[in-house]
C-alpha positions, 0 to 999 in steps of 0.5 A, a space after each residue: 573921396 575921404 581915403 584920398 584926403 586921409 593919404 594925402 595928409 599921410 603923405 604930407 606927414 611922411 615927407 616931413 618925418 623924412 626930412 626931420 630925420 635927414 635934416 642934421 645929416 644935411 646940415 653937418 654935410 653942408 658945414 663941412 663942404 662950406 668949411 673946405 671951400 673956404 680954407 681950401 683954395 681952388 688954385 690948389 685944386 686945379 694944379 697937376 690935373 692937366 693930364 689924363 693919367 692916374 695921378 690927375 684922376 686921383 687928384 680929380 677924385 680927390 678934390 671932388 670928395 672934398 667938394 659939394 654933393 650939389 650936382 648943378 654947383 659940381 657941374 659949374 665948378 667942373 666946367 671951371 677946372 676944365 676950362 682952365 686946363 684940367 684934362 677931360 677925364 680929371 674933370 669928370 672924375 671931380 664931377 663924379 666924386 663931388 656927387 658920389 664920395 662926399 661926406 653928406 651924402 654918405 650920412 643921408 644914406 646911412 640915415 635912410 638906407 643903412 650902412 651897406 648902401 653907404 659902403 656901396 655908395 663909396 666903393 661903387 663910386 670909385 669903380 664908377 670913376 675908374 669904369 668912366 675913365 677907361 671908357 673916355 680912354 677907349 672912345 674919346 677923341 682929340 677932336 671932341 675934347 678940344 670942341 667941349 674945351 672950346 665951348 667950356 672957355 666960352 661959357 665960363 665966367 669965373 674969375 680967378 679965386 682971390 681967397 686967402 691961402 692962409 687957413 690957419 689965419 682964416 679958421 682962427 678969425 671971425 672973417 673966415 667963419 662968416 665966409 663959412 656962413 656965406 658958403 653954407 647958405 649958398 649951399 641950401 640956396 642951390 638944393 632947397 628946390 631939389 629937396 622939396 620936390 625930392 621929399 615931397 615925391 617920396 612921401 607921396 609915392 610912400 602912400 600912394 603907389 602900390 607895390 605892384 607898381 614897383 614889382 611891374 616897372 622893376 621887373 623881378 623886384 619882391 623876388 628872394 632870388 631874381 634872374 641876372 637878366 632881371 638884376 641888369 634890367 632893374 640897373 637900367 631902369 634905376 637911371 631911366 626912372 630918375 631921368 624923369 624925376 628932376 631930383 637931385 643927389 640929395 633929394 632921391 635918397 628918400 625915394 630910393 628907400 621907398 623903392 628898396 622898400 618895395 623889393 627893387 634890388 640892391 642894383 636897381 636902387 644903387 643905379 638909381 642913386 648913382 644917376 643924379 647926373 643923368 637927369 634932364 636938367 643935368 643934361 641941359 646944363 652939360 649941353 649949354 657948357 659943352 654943346 649937345 654932341 659932348 653932353 650926350 656923350 658925357 651922359 652915355 659914358 655915365 650910364 654904361 658906367 654905372 649900370 655895370 657898377 651897380 650890377 658888380 656891386 650887387 653881386 659882390 655884396 651878394 657873395 660876401 653875404 653882405 646884400 641888404 634886406 628892405 625889412 627896415 624900410 618896408 614900413 616907411 609910413 609907420 615910423 615914429 618919426 618925431 620923438 625924443 632921440 639924437 635926431 632931436 638934439 642934433 636937429 636943435 643944435 644945427 637949427 641953432 647954428 644955421 640961424 646964426 649963419 644966416 644972420 651973418 649972411 644976411 648981414 653981408 648981403 645988406 653991406 654989399 648991396 646986391 645978391 646972387 642966385 647961386 646955382 640957379 642960372 635963371 634957366 627954364 629947367 631951374 624955373 620949372 623946378 622952382 614952380 615944382 617946389 612951390 607946388 610941393 609946399 602948397 601940397 604939404 601945407 594942405 595935407 597938414 591941414 587935412 590933419 586938422 580937418 578930418 
C-alpha cells in the first residue's frame, strides 16, 4: 500500500514537471495563434478555396498552418469554411494543417521528443494532407459531398466576420492587443481540459504502467530491429490507442514521449501524435456537423492516410540515418523538472503576460455583461471531459498531499 501511495505522489510530481516544461511553449504558441486570428481576417482565408485543385489545397494548408492547434476549434472553423463554399478537400486540408503544422505543437514536440519528431511532424503533416487529398479525389462522390455541405450549412451559426482588415492600425492600438488577449484566453479555455487529462494520464502511465504492457500492446516495441509488419502494426495501434484516450493534439505529446521511452517505434509514436482527429469526441462532433456517414468517411480517410504517413516517415528517417533513439525519454520520472534554467525565465515571462491578458479579458467580459463557453458546446463528450479534468485535478492534489504525509 505504501508503495502505491509513493507512486501516486511520484505520478503527480511527474505530471506537474511535464507541464512546467511545456508551459512557455503552450503560451508562446497561443500568443502567435491569437495574433494571427486578430490581425488576419477570416474573409481572406475563405477566398480561392472553392475548388479541389492544388491551389485550393495549398491555401487550405497555409491558412491551417496559421490557425489554432486546438482540435475542437479547428473542427468548427473547418465546418464554417466548408459551409461558406470551400471544397471538401481544401476544408479538410485546413483541418489537418491546423492540428499538425502549427508552431505551438512543434515547440511542445521539440520540448518532449526532440527535433526528429518536429521534422517528422511537419513533413508527415504535409504528406498526410497530400494522401488525404488523393484518397478524397479517388473515393468522394458528389452526392456525399452535397449531403455534407447541406448538413454543414444547417449546423453553421457563424456570422460574417466584422474584424477590421486594417491590421497595421490594429497592431499599433490597445484595441488590437485587447482582442489578442481575448483570443489568447479563449485558446486556453478550449484546451485546459484536454491538457489537464493528457498530462495527468501521461504522469500515471510513466509511473504505474510497466514496460511489459507497451511491449505487449505495441508488438515489436523495445526491439532494436522490428520487422516491417511490426512497424505497420504499431502505426495502426497508435491511433487505436489514441481513439480511447480522449486527449487532444497538445495533451497527447507528453504521453507520446512516455510511449517512445518504453520502446514504441518512431512510426507508432508519430501515428499516435497524428491521431488527434480520429478520437471519439472528434468523431461525435463531425457526426453532428455532417452526419454519421460523412463523419465515418472522414475518419477512414484520415486513418488510412496517417498509417501510411507514419510508416513512410519511419523508413525515410531510417534510410537517412536520422531515426531517433529513446534514450532521452526512458528516465522521464527521473528528470529534474524544476531548476533555474531557460524554462524558469520563459515561464515567468509568459505567466506575467498571461496575467495581464486575463485581466484585460475579465474587464471586457464585465463590460459586455455576458460570457461565452468557447469551444465546449455543452455536449455530452465535453461534459465527460470536464468531469475527467476535475478528477485529474483531484488526483494531483491528493498526490501532492501524500508527499507531505509520507
